[in-house]
N, C-alpha and C positions, 0 to 999 in steps of 0.2 A: 141285811147286811151282813149278818153272822155267815149265811150262806154264801153270800159273794166271796167273803175273805176263804172261807173253808173250798170253795171251788178253785180259786185260785192256788191256794198252797198243793191242792192236791194237782193241779197241772204240773206246777213249780216240779213238784217231787216224779211225777213222770217224767218229765225233760230230764232229769239229773239222772234217775234209772237210765232211761235211753242212753243219755251220752256215756253213762259207764260201762253200759255193755255193748255199743260201739266202739269204746276204746279198747276195753279188754278184747273183744272179738278181733279188732285190728292189730293188736300187740301181740296174741297171739298166732295171726296168721302171719306177720313178718317173721317171727319168730321158727315157726314150723320149718322143718328138715325136709328137704323134698326126697319123696318117694321113688321116683324113676323118673325118667325122661322117653318119651318119644317121640319118633321123628317120622314125620309124614312127606312124601313127595308129591307133587301135581299131577304126576300119573305113576301109575303102579306098574307098566313094562317100559321096556327100553332103559332100565337104570342104567348111569354111567358111574354111579359110585354106591355103596352099600349104605344103611341105616348107620350101621358100627363106625362107619369114617365121620358121618357128620357127629357122631355122637361125642367122638374125639376129640372133634371141633369146640363141644361145648363145654369140658374140662377147664376149670376154672384154678388156676394157682396150684397146678399140676393135681387136684386132689378130683374124685368122681364128683360128678354134678348132685348123686344122690345124698351126698354127705355135708353139702352144702347149705347153709338155713336160708330162707330167703331173702333176709335181711342184706346178705352179704353178696347177692348175685348184682351183677350191672348187666339189664338185657340187652341193652343198647349195643357193649363191647362185646357181647357174645354174637349178636347177629350181625358187627362187622366182620366179626373172624368166619363165621359161616359164609357170609356173602362175598370174601376176598378169596374165597376155593375157585381154583379155576374150571370144576367144572358146574357152579352154582351161578345162575343169573341174580337172582333175588330170594331170601329167607324173612319168617315171620318167626318172631322166638318169644315164648309168654311162659308164664307159669299160670297154670290151673285152679281154680279155687280147690281142689281136693290136692292140692301141693305136686301136681307130674308137669316137669319142666318139658315142655310142648316145641318144637320146630316144626315150620312149615318151609317146605324148600321146591325150590321151580328150578330146574337143571336149565341150562344152559340149551341152545336147539342147534344145532349143528346143519349148516346149508351145502359146504362143499369141503371135502378133503383134500389137502393142500400136502404135496410130494416135492420139496425143494434139496438144495444142501445141506440143510441144519437138519433135517429130517423128516417127518411127516406130523402134520398138525390138523385140526379141525379150524375151519372159523364159522363163528355164528351168524345168526341174524341182525347182530349189531355192528358186524365186522370183527369182532373180538376174537383171539386166539384160544383154542381149547384143546388139551392132549388129548391123545388116545385114549382108551378106555379096555382093560381087560376084562371088564362084564358084557360091553355091548357095544361091536360094530356099527355103526349110523350107515346105512345106505343112502349114499350120497356120491355127488359127480366127483371125481378124481381129477383134482387139477394141476397141471404142471407147467412149466416156462419161468415166466417171471414177473412174479403175484405182489401187486402194490397194493396191500389194504386200505392204504391211504387213497386207492382211487375209486371214489364213489360211482362212478359208470360202470367198473368191473362190477364193483359190490350190486350195484342194480340189476346187472345179467345174472348174479346168481342168486338174488333174490326171486328175480322174475320165473328162473328155472322151479325152485324151491317151491313158491305159491301157485303153480299150475300145474295140477295133476298130470298132465299130458306129457308135459314136460319133463317134468320129475320123473317119471316111470320110463322115459325113452332116451334122454340126454344122461349118458355116464360118465364122460372124459370130456376135459376144456384143456387145449393147451393154449397158453399164453406166449405169443412169440416177441421177438426181440423188437419189433415195431410196434405192440401194442395192440395186433390184430388177432382174431380168435380164431381157433380151428377145434369143431365139436364133433364126438364120436355118437352115433346112435347106439342103442342097447343091441337092435335084432339085426342090424344092416350093417354092412361094412361100407358105406361112403362115408367121405368127411363131409362135416358142414361148413363150410367157410363162412362163419357171421362178419367178419371184417372189424374195424373199430366197433368198442363197444358205445355205439350209440344209437339213435332210431330204435332201442332196444323193443319197444312193444310192435312197431310195425314190422320188424324183421321177424319176429316172433311168429305174429300172426298169419305172414305170407310163408313162412315154414310148416306152420300148422293145416293149411289150406293145400299146400303141392302134397304134403303126406297122407292127407285125406283123399285125394284124387288119386296119385301114383298107387297107394295100398288098393284102392278101389279096381283100377284098371290092370293091376299085376305088374306096372312097368318099373316099380319100387327097385327090383332088384337087379338093375338095367343100367344103375347109375354109380359112377364112382365119387361123383363132387356134387354137393348141393351149394350153390353161390347165392348169399344171403344181403350181399355189400349193396346190392343194389333195391331199394325200397321200394321202384315200382314194380318189382318182379323178379322172379326167382330163375338162376340160369342153372342149369343140369347141364354134368358131363359124362360121356359115357365110358 
């Protein structure tokens, strides 16, 4: 019986000690001052913004993040601040166990560059605008004319070019005419590609790639001034 009581008391003391150590550790961790901040991008090349620019977004109440105690950090607020940047698609902000404020940043992915009366900007793969960067210029098709970002069919054309290796390398320009039809330019040849309305996108591009493969093979591709893709059953070429 005495042994049973002693074991219970010892177990209780161990639980109390563990609770004390946990509370002490948690309290110490919460009041720890951040040592530094680290910024990591989803890719190391083709950066549209610098780590320093992200670090400025992590400044809370106009004080360097390194001087802020962990208990005073609003990580959700910091994450929303980073996500609001025009170059950022999404981010994750957290504090490591050793007191380092870390931010994982995924940049927006531009798929076309638009030139209009207001200037020039990118459109990303989600249809959102993205400003130009002084650090890096994306090699994407240049779009002129009347660009309606709310036009889902037009965005579908932009995405189809971006997601296809052949089209991404060859289509360098898209002019959106007032009637909604598209005229495209090839990187290496002088002909115009009359795409027509942004409908039947997959079929039209399939026809164009089949034409290109055949015309390039028999060396007739230099003879054409216009490639008409309006008709989904055939490709009409003009010399």
